[in-house]
Phi, psi and omega in degrees: 000149182298154173286351182295145184289333177226132172248153176225147170211157177258123176240102184059240176263020187239133178265114179263118180255127181237123175286125190242061176230057185291344176289338183247018176068028185053035180295137188282119174244185180301314192288327177290326176297322185284327181291322175290323177299325179288330177294319185291319167312317170303312183303318178301316191285325191268110183290350173278349185257125181264336186198172178230158170239133182248120177216182180235153183274155171080017180090003179232142176285287176195127188268008175113199184290147178276113181292332170306310178298319178303320184291331173287352185087017180275151166238130185269047177236154173245140186295131190080349185244330172095190177309129184057017177073018191226319194305328179251011190202152171217151176287168177295329184268153192288152173236143171242134177265122171262106186256117170248155177047230188272130167237087189240156188036254173298328178291327166298314174302328180288322172295325180296325181289341177288169182272333179219149175227130169250133190229143171291155184295336184267001181281161186230149176233147178179157179240074189279012191296325184302327184291351176249001177088026190235177177233146186276085196269005177262031182119337191301314184275350177259318183278318190302320177294347173272353183246340172230170173306133184311314188292332176279330169295325178297314175306304184299333179281330182267330178274322184083005188286161178275160167226153178285162170302322183294316176298319177287341174286314176302325175285351179091002189276332180250143177275321187212138170243130182238159172278142175084193180298146181277347193293328181291321175294316174299324178292323180292318180289324179286334176288323181295325183284321186286355178280348189272170174301131182294325181289324181289328172300312190292317180294321181293314176304313179304309188291312180304321182294315200261338186291353185305326189243009175291126172292165176306316191292329193247357194288323184286328173299314179296316176300315180304324175299333181271324190271339187298322180289330182297310192279347179260004187275159182291334177294329175297317178296311182299326177295318185285327178293321177291329174288315182296325180272001185048054177224170174279143178289150184247089181292137179248345180066035184205000000 
């Protein structure tokens, strides 16, 4: 396997991004954060890519911050993008987390920053920072109450306990739980997403993410700003024509 901290490969219209530090349980260091950030830039820049999968090598998603790097004075964050290059920012296109093994501390927060999560049945999630006298500051204590019931999020933050993939699924945190490795199911889900109109994907992701705190008075106008270019696009006409002609659409992203 390559010595690169982060590996990328293209599978159809999907960019697969792999944290490649299996000897350290994919703990996040500066180089890995930079690698993920660069991969997200590639996702944004390449019109042929519709979505990305983020996963980890060696049977672990991400065990959190690399403490050895921390002791050297490294920060596994990117300015303006946060932990792992994702916790404070998201690309316009969808990201699926394919989780095997542990997604703990910053690793859970990294999964949390993705739009969808596919997890192996043996994987575990948790924000155990309080056990070390710390706080899950890369989104754990702020974003988790928006993604699962707030009292459960409070319990996880205060106890630092782990939950299973099945429990995460029951709470609505995980989309799918699979036996064995998560990557095949994540690729199948990504392929289904990638079949759809690229402009529609970008607008839909933005609205789902941002409308959480839109007021009743403003939400329709805010939505209109995203959907107006989609409905007037050539892709919208192509989608209708393809349906009428019973064929697959030929998306142009315009």
